[in-house]
Structures are given as structure tokens and as C-alpha cells.
TIPA-287909 format. One line per field, with one value per residue: residue in three letters; y, z, x of N, C-alpha, C, O in turn. Coordinates in Angstrom, 2 decimals. Example, Ala and Ser with C-alpha at 12.3 -4.5 7.8 and 13.67 -1.06 7.14 Angstrom:
# TIPA-287909
aa	(ala|ser)
nnorth	(-5.69|-2.25)
nup	(7.80|7.08)
neast	(13.19|12.85)
canorth	(-4.50|-1.06)
caup	(7.80|7.14)
caeast	(12.30|13.67)
cnorth	(-3.30|0.03)
cup	(7.80|7.87)
ceast	(13.20|12.90)
onorth	(-3.32|1.14)
oup	(8.46|8.04)
oeast	(14.24|13.41)
//
This chain:
# TIPA-287909
aa	(met|gln|met|gln|asn|glu|glu|glu|arg|arg|gly|arg|leu|ile|arg|ser|leu|arg|glu|arg|lys|leu|trp|thr|arg|glu|gln|leu|ala|arg|glu|ala|gly|val|ser|ile|thr|thr|val|thr|asp|ser|glu|glu|ala|arg|thr|gln|met|arg|ile|gly|thr|ala|ser|lys|leu|ala|glu|ala|leu|gly|val|asp|ala|leu|glu|ile|leu|his|pro|pro|leu|ile|gln|leu|pro|ile|asp|ile|ala|ala|val|asp|arg|glu|ile|asp|gln|thr|val|lys|pro|arg|ser|thr|gln|glu|tyr|gln|glu|ala|arg|asp|thr|ile|tyr|ala|arg|glu|leu|arg|arg|tyr|thr|arg|glu|glu|leu|phe|asp|leu|lys|asp|glu|leu|leu|arg|glu|ala|ser|arg|leu|ala|asp|glu|gln|arg|gly|ser|arg|glu|asp|leu|arg|arg|ile|thr|lys|ala|glu|his|asp|trp|arg|met|ala|val|met|glu|asn|ala|asn|ala|val|leu|arg|val|leu|glu|arg|ala|ala|thr|arg|gln|glu|val|glu)
nnorth	(14.89|14.18|11.07|10.28|8.85|6.41|7.43|10.21|10.62|9.87|11.84|14.11|13.49|13.43|16.10|17.37|16.35|17.38|20.14|20.39|20.17|22.53|22.69|23.31|22.02|21.58|21.34|18.96|17.18|17.28|16.32|13.76|12.68|12.60|13.69|17.03|16.94|14.39|14.71|16.69|15.36|13.27|14.59|15.75|13.65|12.55|10.31|6.78|5.67|4.44|1.78|2.22|5.01|5.79|4.85|6.46|9.05|8.72|8.22|10.68|12.33|11.36|9.25|6.00|3.88|2.43|4.05|5.98|4.37|3.18|5.20|6.48|6.69|9.00|11.67|11.70|14.28|14.76|14.70|11.78|10.78|12.96|13.05|10.61|11.19|13.29|11.96|10.08|11.85|13.34|11.87|9.23|6.45|3.49|1.37|-0.17|0.78|3.25|4.59|4.66|6.23|8.66|9.24|9.53|11.80|13.77|13.66|14.56|17.18|18.23|18.02|19.89|22.21|21.91|22.18|20.94|19.80|19.39|17.50|15.32|14.82|14.10|11.83|10.15|9.84|8.54|6.15|5.04|4.62|2.84|0.71|0.04|-0.82|-2.98|-4.64|-5.22|-6.70|-8.96|-10.23|-12.62|-15.75|-15.89|-13.17|-12.30|-13.65|-12.23|-9.89|-8.27|-8.74|-6.32|-4.52|-5.48|-4.95|-2.16|-1.53|-2.40|-0.61|1.80|1.33|1.04|3.61|5.14|4.15|5.00|7.79|7.96|7.22|9.43|11.44|10.80|11.37|14.10|15.18|14.59|16.07|18.68|18.71|18.71|21.13)
nup	(158.74|155.46|153.83|150.74|147.59|145.44|142.79|143.22|144.82|142.95|141.00|142.48|142.94|140.30|139.54|141.46|140.79|138.19|138.69|140.19|138.23|137.04|134.91|132.60|132.10|129.40|128.58|129.92|128.64|126.01|126.41|127.34|125.30|125.14|125.19|126.13|127.42|128.54|130.47|132.10|132.90|134.31|136.42|137.73|138.55|137.00|135.50|135.21|135.44|132.74|132.08|130.03|129.74|132.29|132.21|130.17|131.29|133.64|132.64|131.35|133.60|135.07|136.93|138.38|136.80|138.53|140.74|139.87|139.20|141.65|143.87|146.94|150.16|151.40|150.58|151.01|152.75|151.60|148.87|147.69|145.56|145.03|147.40|147.23|144.97|146.00|148.02|146.48|145.02|146.93|149.30|148.55|149.52|150.99|152.14|153.26|155.76|155.88|153.85|154.96|157.25|156.08|154.65|156.76|158.00|156.03|155.81|158.37|158.25|156.26|157.54|159.54|159.13|159.95|162.39|165.76|166.12|163.45|162.76|164.38|163.31|160.70|161.27|162.26|159.91|158.26|159.70|159.38|156.59|156.34|157.77|156.18|153.83|154.88|155.62|153.06|152.10|153.62|152.48|150.95|149.53|146.85|146.21|146.59|144.56|142.36|142.52|141.04|140.84|140.59|141.60|144.21|145.09|144.87|146.80|149.11|149.09|149.50|152.09|153.47|153.15|154.38|156.98|157.58|157.53|159.64|161.82|161.87|162.27|164.83|166.35|165.73|166.70|169.39|169.96|169.57|171.59|173.85|173.63)
neast	(96.59|95.84|95.55|96.93|95.95|97.54|97.80|97.60|99.87|101.79|101.42|102.15|104.83|105.89|105.46|107.09|109.65|109.87|109.78|112.08|113.97|113.52|111.75|109.09|105.76|105.51|108.19|108.92|107.16|108.17|110.83|110.29|108.88|106.10|102.65|101.58|99.18|99.27|101.28|100.11|97.73|98.92|100.27|98.14|96.68|94.61|94.28|94.98|98.28|100.18|102.50|104.39|104.28|105.10|107.74|108.86|108.55|110.04|112.62|113.17|113.12|115.17|115.04|114.36|111.98|110.37|110.16|108.40|106.18|105.54|105.10|106.45|104.77|105.43|107.69|111.13|112.85|115.21|117.39|118.18|119.73|121.40|122.84|124.23|125.81|127.36|128.77|130.22|131.83|133.24|133.94|134.55|134.09|135.53|134.39|131.32|130.63|132.00|130.63|128.01|128.45|129.25|126.91|125.04|126.10|125.73|122.94|122.25|123.19|121.48|119.02|119.02|117.60|115.01|112.36|112.02|109.46|108.71|110.63|109.87|107.32|108.03|109.52|107.47|105.94|107.80|108.13|105.59|105.60|107.79|106.75|104.54|105.87|107.29|105.15|104.15|106.29|106.02|103.95|101.68|102.86|102.16|101.80|104.42|105.74|104.94|106.32|108.95|112.54|113.86|111.93|111.76|114.38|114.31|112.36|113.69|115.83|114.49|113.52|115.95|117.09|115.10|115.31|117.90|117.55|115.75|117.41|119.13|117.25|116.35|118.67|118.93|116.51|116.77|119.05|118.06|116.21|117.77|119.07)
canorth	(14.82|13.30|10.09|10.39|7.58|6.24|8.34|11.55|10.63|9.82|13.17|15.02|13.14|13.88|17.56|17.72|16.06|18.33|21.46|20.34|20.41|23.85|22.49|23.47|20.79|21.45|20.83|17.55|16.44|17.19|15.45|12.38|12.21|12.40|14.93|17.91|16.43|13.24|15.25|17.37|14.33|12.52|15.42|16.06|12.35|12.40|9.03|5.78|5.69|3.25|1.45|2.90|6.43|5.92|4.65|7.66|10.16|8.42|8.43|12.13|12.95|10.81|8.35|4.65|3.80|1.91|5.17|6.60|3.41|2.91|6.33|6.28|7.44|10.34|11.91|12.09|15.68|14.75|14.13|10.64|10.70|14.03|12.62|9.59|11.86|14.03|10.97|9.55|12.89|13.92|10.91|8.02|5.45|2.19|0.31|0.14|1.60|4.62|5.16|4.94|7.37|9.87|9.48|10.05|13.16|14.65|13.71|15.42|18.56|18.62|18.05|20.98|23.33|21.57|22.35|19.69|19.24|18.89|16.28|14.23|14.52|13.38|10.51|9.37|9.50|7.54|4.88|4.47|4.15|1.64|-0.35|-0.37|-1.59|-4.26|-5.46|-5.70|-7.74|-10.16|-10.66|-14.05|-16.25|-15.52|-11.76|-12.17|-14.14|-11.20|-8.78|-8.50|-8.51|-4.87|-3.89|-5.88|-4.18|-0.77|-1.43|-2.53|0.64|2.80|1.05|1.33|5.07|5.63|3.81|5.90|9.10|7.81|7.28|10.82|12.20|10.52|12.14|15.54|15.54|14.52|17.21|19.90|18.61|19.05|22.56)
caup	(157.41|154.66|153.08|149.32|146.89|144.69|141.64|143.73|145.21|141.72|140.41|143.30|142.70|138.96|139.60|142.25|140.00|137.08|139.23|140.62|137.02|136.57|133.63|132.47|131.64|127.97|128.48|130.30|127.57|124.89|126.81|127.52|124.07|125.39|124.99|127.29|128.12|129.34|131.64|132.95|133.51|135.28|137.60|138.41|138.92|136.28|134.80|135.75|134.72|131.99|132.30|129.02|130.08|133.48|131.77|129.44|132.24|134.55|131.91|131.18|134.91|135.65|138.05|138.01|136.51|139.71|141.63|139.35|139.27|143.05|144.66|148.38|150.83|151.62|149.96|151.97|152.56|151.17|147.54|147.91|144.45|145.23|148.51|146.70|144.12|146.87|148.67|145.47|144.58|148.00|150.29|147.89|150.59|150.66|152.80|153.53|156.98|155.53|153.09|155.88|158.09|155.24|154.36|157.96|158.22|155.07|156.21|159.55|157.77|155.53|158.43|160.52|158.86|160.45|163.82|166.51|165.82|162.07|162.77|164.93|162.31|159.62|161.81|162.29|158.53|157.79|160.36|158.71|155.27|156.53|158.20|155.00|152.97|155.54|155.47|151.68|151.96|154.31|151.80|150.66|148.55|145.52|146.03|146.48|143.25|141.36|142.68|140.31|141.63|140.59|142.52|145.55|145.42|145.07|148.11|150.14|149.11|150.16|153.53|154.01|153.25|155.42|158.28|157.81|157.89|160.99|162.79|161.95|162.88|166.28|166.93|165.57|167.63|170.73|170.09|169.75|172.88|174.85|173.49)
caeast	(97.13|95.01|96.30|96.68|96.02|98.79|97.83|97.89|101.28|102.56|101.34|102.96|106.23|106.26|105.54|108.26|110.85|109.89|110.12|113.48|114.76|113.10|111.10|107.65|105.13|105.84|109.56|108.90|106.50|109.11|111.95|109.80|108.24|104.68|101.89|101.40|98.00|99.71|102.00|99.12|96.87|99.73|100.52|96.89|96.07|93.34|94.23|95.89|99.55|100.58|103.90|105.20|104.33|105.96|109.12|109.29|108.68|111.15|113.88|113.35|113.33|116.40|114.78|113.94|110.54|109.67|109.88|107.18|105.08|105.20|105.61|106.36|103.72|105.99|108.97|112.14|113.20|116.60|117.57|119.08|120.69|122.38|123.69|125.13|126.81|128.28|129.64|131.14|132.76|134.06|134.43|135.03|134.18|136.12|133.62|129.93|130.57|132.39|129.52|126.91|128.83|129.19|125.49|124.40|126.60|125.05|121.53|122.15|123.36|120.27|117.86|119.16|116.67|113.68|112.12|111.87|108.14|108.76|111.43|109.06|106.28|108.68|109.84|106.23|105.59|108.75|107.81|104.41|106.03|108.61|105.83|103.77|106.75|107.56|103.93|104.11|107.31|105.55|102.74|101.56|103.82|101.69|102.12|105.87|106.15|104.64|107.26|110.19|113.76|114.13|111.00|112.18|115.59|113.90|111.69|114.71|116.59|113.63|113.51|117.28|117.25|114.17|115.89|119.05|117.01|115.19|118.51|119.59|116.16|116.39|119.77|118.64|115.44|117.34|119.96|117.25|115.54|118.76|119.45)
cnorth	(13.80|12.38|10.23|9.01|7.56|7.20|9.77|11.67|10.64|11.20|14.18|14.77|13.65|15.40|18.01|17.50|17.04|19.70|21.51|20.60|21.79|23.77|22.86|22.12|20.53|20.87|19.35|16.71|16.23|16.21|13.98|11.82|11.84|13.73|15.74|17.45|15.25|13.72|15.88|16.34|13.53|13.32|15.68|14.82|12.15|11.04|8.06|5.70|4.36|3.03|2.18|4.38|6.65|5.78|5.89|8.84|9.95|8.67|9.92|12.80|12.41|9.95|6.98|4.63|3.28|3.03|5.89|5.66|3.16|4.03|6.06|7.10|8.86|10.45|12.30|13.54|15.86|14.11|13.04|10.56|11.76|13.67|11.59|10.21|12.61|13.08|10.45|10.57|13.35|12.88|9.72|6.88|4.12|1.05|0.78|1.04|3.04|5.32|5.56|6.13|8.67|10.24|10.09|11.48|14.15|14.77|14.66|16.89|19.06|18.78|19.17|22.10|23.07|21.81|20.97|19.02|18.67|17.59|15.10|13.84|13.69|11.96|9.62|8.94|8.41|6.17|4.23|3.91|2.87|0.46|-0.87|-1.23|-2.95|-5.19|-6.03|-6.82|-9.04|-10.72|-12.16|-14.46|-15.85|-14.05|-11.58|-12.64|-13.09|-10.02|-9.13|-8.24|-7.01|-4.15|-4.23|-5.06|-2.71|-0.59|-1.51|-1.24|1.74|2.58|1.37|2.84|5.66|5.34|4.70|7.28|9.05|7.90|8.72|11.70|12.02|11.38|13.64|15.99|15.55|15.72|18.50|19.89|19.05|20.54|23.49)
cup	(156.62|153.83|151.60|148.68|146.03|143.51|142.09|144.15|143.97|141.05|141.15|143.07|141.34|138.93|140.34|141.46|138.83|137.58|139.69|139.43|136.42|135.17|133.72|132.08|130.17|127.78|128.85|129.20|126.39|125.22|126.89|126.25|124.28|125.18|126.29|128.10|129.02|130.61|132.61|133.67|134.56|136.56|138.40|138.73|138.25|135.63|135.43|134.85|134.01|132.18|131.30|129.31|131.28|133.10|131.06|130.38|133.16|133.86|131.75|132.51|135.63|136.88|137.51|137.79|137.71|140.69|141.19|139.52|140.69|143.93|146.16|148.97|151.15|150.82|151.05|151.71|152.04|149.79|147.65|146.80|144.60|146.36|148.01|145.81|144.96|147.55|147.68|145.07|145.68|148.92|149.64|148.91|150.11|151.31|152.99|154.75|156.69|154.76|154.04|156.78|157.31|154.95|155.58|158.27|157.30|155.43|157.39|159.15|157.10|156.46|159.46|160.33|159.39|161.94|164.46|166.17|164.40|161.99|163.30|163.98|161.17|160.05|161.82|160.89|157.99|158.43|159.72|157.34|155.39|156.94|157.03|154.07|153.58|155.44|154.07|151.48|152.60|153.67|151.52|149.62|147.14|145.23|145.82|145.13|142.17|141.43|141.95|141.23|141.70|141.57|143.96|145.98|145.67|146.44|149.24|150.24|149.79|151.66|154.15|154.18|154.29|156.80|158.60|158.22|159.29|162.05|162.98|162.59|164.38|166.94|166.86|166.56|169.05|170.97|170.32|171.09|173.99|174.81|174.12)
ceast	(96.33|95.89|95.93|96.72|97.28|98.89|98.16|99.35|102.18|102.58|102.20|104.45|106.69|106.42|106.80|109.56|110.99|110.33|111.57|114.41|114.46|112.49|109.63|107.07|105.45|107.23|109.61|108.27|107.46|110.24|111.52|109.17|106.77|103.96|101.83|100.20|98.37|100.41|101.00|98.24|97.63|99.93|99.26|96.07|94.71|93.18|95.21|97.12|99.80|102.07|104.79|105.35|105.24|107.42|109.66|109.50|109.87|112.49|114.17|113.70|114.56|116.18|114.40|112.43|109.76|109.33|108.60|105.99|104.61|105.74|105.47|105.22|104.17|107.28|109.95|112.53|114.62|116.64|118.64|120.13|121.78|123.34|124.70|126.21|127.84|129.26|130.68|132.20|133.70|134.70|135.11|135.20|134.75|135.37|132.18|129.81|130.97|131.27|128.39|127.23|128.76|127.74|124.81|124.84|125.88|123.57|121.35|122.28|122.08|119.06|117.92|118.15|115.26|113.58|111.98|110.54|108.10|109.55|110.63|107.93|106.86|109.03|108.60|105.82|106.51|108.49|106.60|104.77|106.85|107.74|105.01|104.62|107.07|106.35|103.82|105.12|106.88|104.28|102.74|102.60|103.44|102.02|103.61|106.38|105.92|105.60|108.55|111.38|114.05|113.22|111.37|113.39|115.24|113.25|112.71|115.53|115.79|113.65|114.85|117.47|116.32|114.74|117.09|118.57|116.41|116.28|118.98|118.52|116.15|117.48|119.48|117.57|115.94|118.25|119.16|116.54|116.48|119.08|118.49)
onorth	(12.66|12.82|10.29|8.11|8.56|7.73|10.47|12.67|11.33|11.67|14.99|15.71|14.24|15.92|18.92|18.35|17.48|20.35|22.55|21.17|22.18|24.67|22.75|21.18|19.39|20.02|18.57|15.65|15.13|15.36|13.08|10.61|10.89|14.77|15.21|17.56|15.13|13.20|15.61|16.43|13.16|12.78|15.82|14.91|11.63|10.65|8.47|5.67|3.29|3.98|2.71|4.94|7.58|6.51|6.31|9.55|10.88|9.27|10.37|13.74|12.93|9.91|6.82|5.29|3.66|2.95|6.36|6.08|2.95|3.83|5.47|8.08|9.79|9.44|13.12|13.98|16.96|13.08|13.32|10.30|11.49|13.96|11.67|9.82|12.56|13.38|10.38|10.20|13.73|13.00|9.25|6.40|3.67|-0.12|1.97|1.97|3.97|6.50|6.67|6.94|9.68|11.42|11.07|12.28|15.23|15.86|15.46|17.74|20.18|19.60|19.39|22.85|23.95|21.67|19.96|17.81|17.60|16.68|14.01|12.66|12.72|11.00|8.46|7.80|7.48|5.14|3.01|2.83|1.92|-0.67|-2.08|-2.26|-3.96|-6.38|-7.19|-7.79|-10.12|-11.58|-12.86|-13.62|-15.50|-13.71|-10.78|-12.10|-13.07|-9.23|-10.16|-7.60|-6.50|-3.26|-3.37|-4.53|-2.09|0.37|-0.78|-0.81|2.53|3.54|1.93|3.30|6.59|6.19|5.10|7.88|10.01|8.57|9.18|12.59|12.98|12.03|14.37|17.04|16.43|16.33|19.31|20.95|19.69|21.15|24.71)
oup	(157.07|153.20|151.26|149.16|145.90|143.25|141.41|143.87|143.94|140.60|140.54|143.02|141.23|138.38|139.90|141.46|138.51|136.96|139.60|139.58|135.42|134.35|134.77|131.77|129.76|126.93|128.17|128.85|125.85|124.39|126.56|126.14|123.68|125.02|127.38|129.33|130.13|131.70|133.81|134.88|135.59|137.65|139.62|139.14|138.87|135.24|136.10|133.62|134.61|132.41|131.68|129.14|131.29|133.62|131.32|130.28|133.43|134.45|131.99|132.53|136.68|137.76|136.31|138.52|137.89|141.39|142.03|139.93|140.92|144.66|146.59|148.38|151.15|150.44|151.92|150.56|152.04|149.56|147.69|147.08|144.32|146.27|148.33|145.87|144.68|147.65|147.99|144.83|145.40|149.28|150.13|149.13|148.98|151.07|152.88|154.77|157.20|155.00|153.93|157.05|157.82|155.00|155.45|158.73|157.73|155.38|157.41|159.65|157.35|156.19|160.19|161.26|159.28|162.68|163.77|165.95|164.18|161.24|162.74|163.85|160.72|159.29|161.42|160.69|157.32|157.76|159.54|156.98|154.64|156.50|156.89|153.58|152.87|155.20|153.89|150.77|152.18|154.24|151.83|148.93|146.33|144.14|144.98|144.61|141.16|140.49|142.22|142.27|142.75|142.29|144.84|147.10|146.58|147.15|150.22|151.34|150.56|152.43|155.25|155.21|155.01|157.69|159.75|159.14|160.05|163.07|164.10|163.38|165.13|167.95|167.82|167.18|169.83|172.04|171.17|171.67|174.96|175.85|174.07)
oeast	(96.17|96.85|94.75|97.42|97.98|99.97|98.91|100.01|103.19|103.62|102.89|105.24|107.76|107.38|107.49|110.45|112.09|111.18|112.22|115.49|115.06|112.69|109.00|107.81|105.63|107.44|110.28|108.79|107.54|110.58|112.29|108.96|106.27|104.60|102.00|100.19|97.85|100.16|101.06|98.02|97.06|99.78|99.31|94.91|93.78|92.08|96.16|97.00|99.64|102.82|105.84|106.44|106.05|108.27|110.79|110.50|110.63|113.39|115.29|114.50|114.96|117.03|114.16|111.69|108.60|108.32|107.82|104.92|103.42|106.71|104.48|104.76|103.37|107.87|109.64|112.53|115.16|116.00|119.84|121.30|122.95|124.54|125.89|127.37|129.04|130.45|131.87|133.35|134.84|135.87|136.14|136.31|134.50|135.68|131.88|129.00|130.33|130.99|127.86|126.35|128.26|127.37|124.08|124.03|125.48|123.00|120.42|121.54|121.64|118.18|116.95|117.87|114.40|114.55|111.83|110.49|107.54|109.19|110.69|107.61|106.26|108.86|108.67|105.40|106.06|108.60|106.57|104.31|106.63|107.97|104.81|104.15|107.11|106.51|103.45|104.84|107.30|103.61|103.71|103.16|104.30|102.47|104.03|107.35|106.63|105.67|109.16|111.24|114.44|113.66|111.31|113.43|115.80|113.55|112.60|115.89|116.34|113.78|114.91|117.96|116.70|114.67|117.27|119.12|116.56|116.10|119.19|118.84|115.97|117.23|119.74|117.69|115.58|118.22|119.53|116.29|116.06|119.34|118.69)
//
């Protein structure tokens, strides 16, 4: 698997989020208040993303600008926001433990469509991403001072969700191994 640079990952993420909304590039451009050329260049990694553009695209796509500015090495195969909405609407957890149990149950349901090999591949990718984020967190003091609280919180959320998916992947892979 070829490693993509940040601009390519960002383009893939923007395209994925746009397609999830069933929008054309023209619709995204209109919703974000940017030109069609900006959307095309962003999706095809032709130019470096500006903060203002990332903010406009993120708002139109319904995600945090940090997700656009710092796309993960991989995308989780689960829509985390949709899982949170489902939990809030159906479970209404009263504790962190109830939330985590509900999240793991939904993750397990969503991951059933993958083969054992796909689950292990995904697990390996998630471990690499979690390791990369952990290495960034252990950066020099100067690097840590440049990270905003919002970016730190976003990175921690990515790691927490990746770890939750890893736990479910472990159980799913083990279950398929036994079957």
C-alpha cells in the first residue's frame, strides 16, 4: 500500500465527505462559498490548502476544520459522528462506560461486513496511525507549544476512536478465526 502525502489524504477526505452528502463539486463550492476550481484543486491535491478554505469546506461538509487541515493517515470504516448520533438518540448513556459499551456494540455491527484479512489489514493501518499520533504527542516542547488545545483534543479523540475500533477489530478477528 502506497503512503499518501497529506494533500492527497486531504483531497481523498474532502471527496469522500462530499460524496457522502451526494453533492457534486459544484454543490460543495456553492455551499462553501468557494470556486469550483478550489474544490477540484483541493480534491485532486493540486495545491496546498489554506486555513480559510479548509474552514469553509469543513463548515459546508459538517466537520471540524482540524479534520480537513490534518487528515488521518487512514479513514476509519465507520462514521464516528453517525455512531455518536445513534447513541444519543437510542441509548442516552448516563456514564462513560455505558457510552463506550454502546459504541463498541455499534462498531462491531458495522465491522461484520469485512473479511478476516480485511480486519487484520485495517488493524495494522490503525496501529500505524495511532503510533504516528503518539509520536507527534511526544514531540519536543517547542512542537507541543505550537499545538493548539483544539488540535490536541482532536488528536486525542482520533486516538481514542482508533483504540476503540482496534478493540472491536481484535474481537471480530478472533471471532472469525474461531468460526
